[in-house]
Every structure is written in C-alpha cells, then in structure tokens.
N, C-alpha and C positions, 0 to 999 in steps of 0.2 A: 658665331651667330648661325642659327639653323637656316638652311636654305629653304626657299619656298616650296620646292619639289618635295623635300623631306617632310616639311611641316604638313603639307597637304595629305601625303600618304599616312603619316603618323596619326592624323585625326580621323582618317577614313577607315582605318583598320578596326575591326571589331575586337572586343575584349578577348575572344577566343583566338584571335590572330596574334596576340601579344604574349610574351615579348617578341620583338623583331629587330633584326639588324637591317638598317637601311643605308645603302651606299650611294652617294651622288657621284656617278662616274664622270660626268662633264666637269665637276669641280676638281676631281682627281686629275683629269686630263689637263686642265688649265694650270694646276699647281705643278705638275710634272714638266709641262712645257716651260713654265717660268723658271724652274730650277735649271733645266737644261740650257736655257738661253743665258742664264747668269754665269755659266761655267765656260772656261776657255774651250775652243773647238777641239783641241787635242786631248783633253781630259776625258778618260773613259768613265762612264757612269753605269755601275752594276747595281741592281736592286737586290737587297737581301731578302729573299723570299720568305724567310722565317717570320718576318713582321706581319705579313698577311698573304697567304698563298692561294687565296680564292682565285679560280681561273678568270673570272671577269676582271678582277683587279690586275692580274698578270698581263692580260691581253690589252687592257687600257694603257698600261705603262709601256707596252712594247715599242711604239714609235719613238719614245723619248729616252730609252735606256740603251746602253751598248749590249747588255746581257744581264744575267741573273746569277747571284751567289746562292748556292744551295749547300745545306749543311748535314745532309743524311742521304742514304740510299733512297729513302722514300721521297724526299724532295727532288732528287735527281729524276726519278720516274715521273713524278707529278708535274714538274715544270716542263720537262721534255714533252709530255703529252699535251699540256695546256698551250705552250707556245713552241711548236715544233721548229727546229732549226735555229733557235736563239742560242747564242753563246752561253755556256755555263762554266762557272768556276766552283769546284767542289771543295768546300772548306769544312771546318768543324773537327773537334777532337774525337778520338776513338773510332775511326773508320774501320769497319771490318774488312777482311780480305774479300768476302763475297760482294760487299758494296763497291770496293775498288774495281773488281773484275766486271761487275755489271756496268759501272760508270764508263769503263773503257769500251765495252760493247756498245753503249749508247753514244759514244763519240764525245764525251766531255772534253772540253778544250783546255781547261786549266785545272791543276790540282794544287791546293794549298796544303802542303805537307807539315804536320804538327810534330813529328818525332822521327828519330832515326829508324825505329822499327817500322813505322808506317812507310817510310821511304823504301825500305827493303821489301816490304809486302807489295808495294806498287811496282817496283822493278821486276819482281818475280811474275806478277800478273801480266805486265806488259810483255815480258819475254815469252810467256806461255801463249799470249795472243798474237805473237809474231809481229809486234809493233817495234819500230826502230826509232821512234821519236814521240815521246810523251812530255808535254810541257809542264814544268813544276815551278811553283813559287814556294820558297821556304818561309814558313811563318815564324817570325822572330819575336821574342819577348824582350824588348829593350828596357833596361833599367832607366827610369826617369825619376827626377825629383818630384815631390808632391806638388810644387808650384807649377811644374810643366803640365800636369794633368788638369790644372785649372778648376779644381773642385768638382771632379767627375762624379756623376750620379752612380756610376758603376764602373769599377776598374777591372779590366780584363787582363792587364799586363802592367809592366813597369815595376813589378814586385813579384815574389814567388807566386807561381800560377800554374794550373794544369794546362794552360793554353800555350802552344808554340814552343819554340826552342830558345834556350839561352844562347847568347852570342857564341860562347865557346862550343856549344853543341852544333851550331850552324857550321862552324869550321870543320867539325868532324864529319859532317855529311857531304862536304864538297867532293871528296874523292869518289863518291857514288854517282856523281852527276857528270854527264857529258859536257865538254867545255870547261871542265875543272879536273881533268886527269883521267876520266873514265870513258870507255867506249860503249857503255851500256845504253839502254833505251830511254833513260830519263834525261831530259834536257833542261838545264837550269835556265829559267827565263827571268826570274826576278825574286824580289823580297815582298812578303806580305806581313802587315802588322795591324792588328786591331787592339788598341791598348785601353780604350775607355769609351764610355757612352755618357751622353748628357753634357757634352762640351759646347760652349759657344764658339763663334767663328774665330776669334783671336786664339783661343786655346787649341782649337782644331788645327789651325795653321802652324802653331808652335810644334805640335806633335808631328804633323806631316813633314815639316822641315827636318826634325830630328830623325825621322825614319829615312827620308831621302838622302840626307847627309851620311847616315850610317851605311846605307846601301852603296853609295858611291865609294866610300872608303874601303868597304869590303871588296868591291870590284877592282879597285886600283891595287889593293894589297895582294890580291891573288890572280890578277890578270884575267878577270872574268868578262870577256868581251860580250858574251851572250846575255849577261845580266842587264837587260834593257827595260824591265818593267818594275814599277814600285807601286804596290797597292797599300794605301795608307788607311784603309778601313772605313768604317762608318761612325755611328754614334753621335750624329749631329743633334744638338740639344732640342728637346721638346718640353715646354713649360706648361704643365697641366693646371697650375694655379693661375696662370695668365695666358689663356688660349690665344689671345690676339697678338701676343709677343712671339714672333717666329724667328727661327734661325736666319741669320743675315747672309743669304745666299749670294747677294751682290758683292759684299766684302770678301766672302770666302772665295768666290770665283776670281776676283782680282788678285787675291793673295796666292791662289794656286797658279794663276798665269805667271806671276812673278817667280814662283818656285820653279815652274817649268823652264823659265829662261835661265835659271841657275843650274839646271840639270839637262842640258841639251842632249838629244839622242836617247832620252829615256821617256817611256810612256808612263804617265801618272794615272792612277785609277782610284776611285772611291766606291764604297758599297753601302750607301745609306739604306735603311729600311723604314723604321718608324717615321722619320722626318718626311718621307714621301707620301705615306698613305694614312697617317693617323687622323688627318683632318677631314677625310672624305666619308667617315663612317659615324653612324649614330646608333645607339642601343635604345630602343623605344619601348616603354612599358607603361603599366597602369597602376595607379594607387588603389590598393585593395582595402586599406584600413588606415585610420589615423588614431593614435592612442597616446596616452601620457603615462609615464612611469617615473616616480621620484622627482616630479616637477619638470621632466623633460619630454619633449614631443618626439614621436616616432611615426614615420610613414612606412607602412609595410607594402612593398611592391611585388608584383608578379616577377618571377625570375630571381636574379641575384648574382652573387659573385661566382656561381658555378657556370654562368653564361659569360660574364665579363669580369675576369679575375684581376684586371689591371689595378683597381684601387687597393685591393688586398695585397697584391704583390709589391706595389710601389708605396703603400702606406700613405695614400693621398686621398683627397676628396675628388671624385670624378666630376668634372664640370657638367652642369645640366641646365636645362631650360624647362620650365613648367609650361605645359600646353593645356590651358583650362578647357574643360568639356562641360557643355550645358546638358545636364542630365535631368532637367526638370520633368521631361516627358517620360523618362525611363526609371527615375528613382521612385519606386512604388512601395518601398518599405515603410512601416509605420513609425519610424524614428528619424530623427534629423540626420542629414548627411554629415558624417564626421569631417572636421576641418580644423586647420590651424591658420591663424592670421597674425601677421606681424610678429613672428617669434621664430627662434631657431628651431630647426627640425633635423633629425637624423634619418636618412633614407636607408632602409634595410631591405633585404630580400626574404625569401621563404625558407631559407636553410635553418636547420636546428643547431646553429652555432652563433655565438655573439660576434664572431669575426665576419659575419655576412653583412658588411657595412659598405655602402657605395659612396656615401658622403655624410660627414658628421657635423651636426650643429650648424647648419647653413641657414642664414636668415632668409625667409621667403615672405612676400606680401600676403600670399594666400595659397593654400594647398588643400584640396578636398579629395575624399574618396571618389573614384571615377575619373579624376583628372589624369592626363598623360604626362609622363616625364621623358624627355629625350636627353640621354647622356651623350655629350659630344666627345670628340677625340677617341672614338671607338673603332677607328680604321686600322689599328695595328696592335698586336699583342693583346687581343681581347678574347674573342671566341676561341681562337686557335691555341691559347695557352690555358684554357679553363678546364676545370674538373667536371665535365659535362654530365656524368651519370650519377653524381652524388644525389641521393634521395629520389632519383628517377622522375624528376619533374619533366614536363614536355619540353622539347628543344625549341628554340626560337625559330621564327621564319627568317628568310633571307631575301632581300629585295635589292636589286641592282638597277638604279634609275638611269635612264637615258632620255634627255630632253631632245625632242625632235623639232626641227624647224616647222613652223606653221605652213599650211598649204598656201601656195601663191594664188 
C-alpha cells in the first residue's frame, strides 16, 4: 500500500516531472530496524549494495547494518564515499587485479574469493602493498539437492556455476592461506556461500545449516582454527505477486539463533539486498494514452522498462496502484478523455519494442489518460539495472522523502 507521503508527492508532481522514483526513507528505516530486531544479537547483517546503491538509501541503512557487501571496484569506491568507515566485504566474480589493489588501498575488511587465480592475484597485491594480514572468506559452491533449494527463483550455486569454488578447489586453495600452512599475507577467516535467491525462511535456514555444517567439517578436517566466520549469503524471498506477504524475519531469526548455538565460536553473517530495500521505493508515472488493439486494452505510460527493468527481467507484473487525477480543468482537447473501465489493461512504456511491458492484463476499475500510476516494490533492482539510454527518453527524477516531526 502506498504511503501517504509518497501519494502526496506523486499527485503534486507535474507531468514534466514524471516519471519519478520516490523513496520513503522513514519506511525503509522502520523496516530495517524491524529486521535487525528480529535477528539474534551475534548475527552480522551486511547489506548487498547492488540491490540499490543510492547514497541516501545506504546512509539510511547504516545504523541498522553491520556493513555492506560490494561486488565491483566501482561499488567499493561508491559505498566507501557514501558511508565512510563502514565495514565492506568485497565479493563478486571476475575481480580485476586493479580492483583488488584499489580495494586494499581503501581498506576493505573482507574479500570473498571466487577462484584460485583470484586468490593468487590478491596475495600478490597484498605483498606489493606491504600488508601482512588480509582477511579472506572462500566462496564455496556446495552441491545441494533441488529440494534443499526450496524452489529458488534464481540458483547461484548447488550446481555447475561460474560462482565460487567447488569443494575440492577450496582444499587446493588452503595452502595459500595463513593458518592453513602458509606464511603469506592472506588470512583465512571463513567460508562464504550464496547459493540461491527467492527462498522463504524455512528454505533459507536449511541452506544456512548446510553451509555452516560444511564449514565446520572443513575446519575440523584441516585443523583450521582461524576459520571463525560463515557467511550464508542473502536471497531472502520477495513476492511481487503478493506484496503484503513478506519474508518471515522472526522465524528466520529464531532459526539462526538455534544454528548459532550449534556452532559456538563462529560468527554467522547474512547479506540480504532486495528484501531490505524493495518496499521503500515507488516508480511514479503518468498515463499518456489508452487504446484498444485486437479487443485488448493498453495503457501507454511515460517511461517504461528502460527505467524499471524489474518486470522484464523477472517476467512478472509489477504491482501498481492507480492514482486518479481530476483533469476537468486541464483537459482542453476537443475529444473525450481516453479511458478503460472494469476491464483488464496492459500497462506499457514508450519503447519501440513489444517487451516494454510493466504489467499485463490487470483488471482495473477505471484508468484514464492523465491519471498517475505508482508502481510499488521499486526500491531494489529497478533503476540501477535498467538500460537507461535506450531511445534517449528523459531520465526520471529522484525524490528521497524524510518525514519531520511537527513543530511543538
């Protein structure tokens, strides 16, 4: 449900101000606080900045997260500038030697290493920088049965994958790490695994337990006393078809507390992205035209999937709310205002492609040219993953709302 602050701004903006992204920062703050409160005190919460790296979003999350997971040299630079001093964990495949060297210069605290070559590049960069202790988590691709992935929307591991190290490759990397037979600058701190996205709380707990158990066995088998951290990744499920149905953080927190009791002396860490920020953002636009083709209704909107690529990427209907606009005084054209009433309508953008669809055949009581549409759940993987310059339409505006206490 759209918040009052977002609704007010959405209806006050002029047509030339649209499309616009509107973020409700107090709503984000309240959600992040609730998530943190649901988790056991010893569990570390890192935000995956790739979900939405906007500086106001990063800063709003800062009091409620332990640190930030970054996945490129650009994200390292960006997040370090937006939230100076915050702990960073550098993950992601294909890190270049230059990125690794720059990350060391900027004091990145954790490196999630994806391959043996990457480990060797990092070791060389650390030696050249004169560092004698760089903390590393090896990203492992654990084989999991399909039922253990719980119907994941996106599998990142548990099968052949470009991400992470197979278990036997992890063992080949151990001699390159201090605490495992080497005197080099790289210090093994733990194991990292991000195997799937879109999991509910029970499935997330099953995967987390498998990762933690595997890390314990690895440590016991090789005498790895310094292996004290286990990052079980993110991927908490978000249901775009049912926006009110959210990930069960209370159940997940209880389960992670129980898991921590089974692994004393180890720090457990998670790194959600979408599940933290998706609910705080709306993509607001205007209906330009209503038309029928082949007996179906279409609403043509300002903007489109070059601004919010999420529905095209995930092949879903982006949830939305119609904001009726009274244009009686401004509708001066000598024809009736185009409209649909009590019928399904497909919402499309301005791009010259039939794939520019934001929601397909959704029943609406009424939708008219000039009305506003606010697409919900646009706070993650929306603008930042979109092909902005296609057809060179104007870029949307960005508004970060802060409610202030009324004067006493």
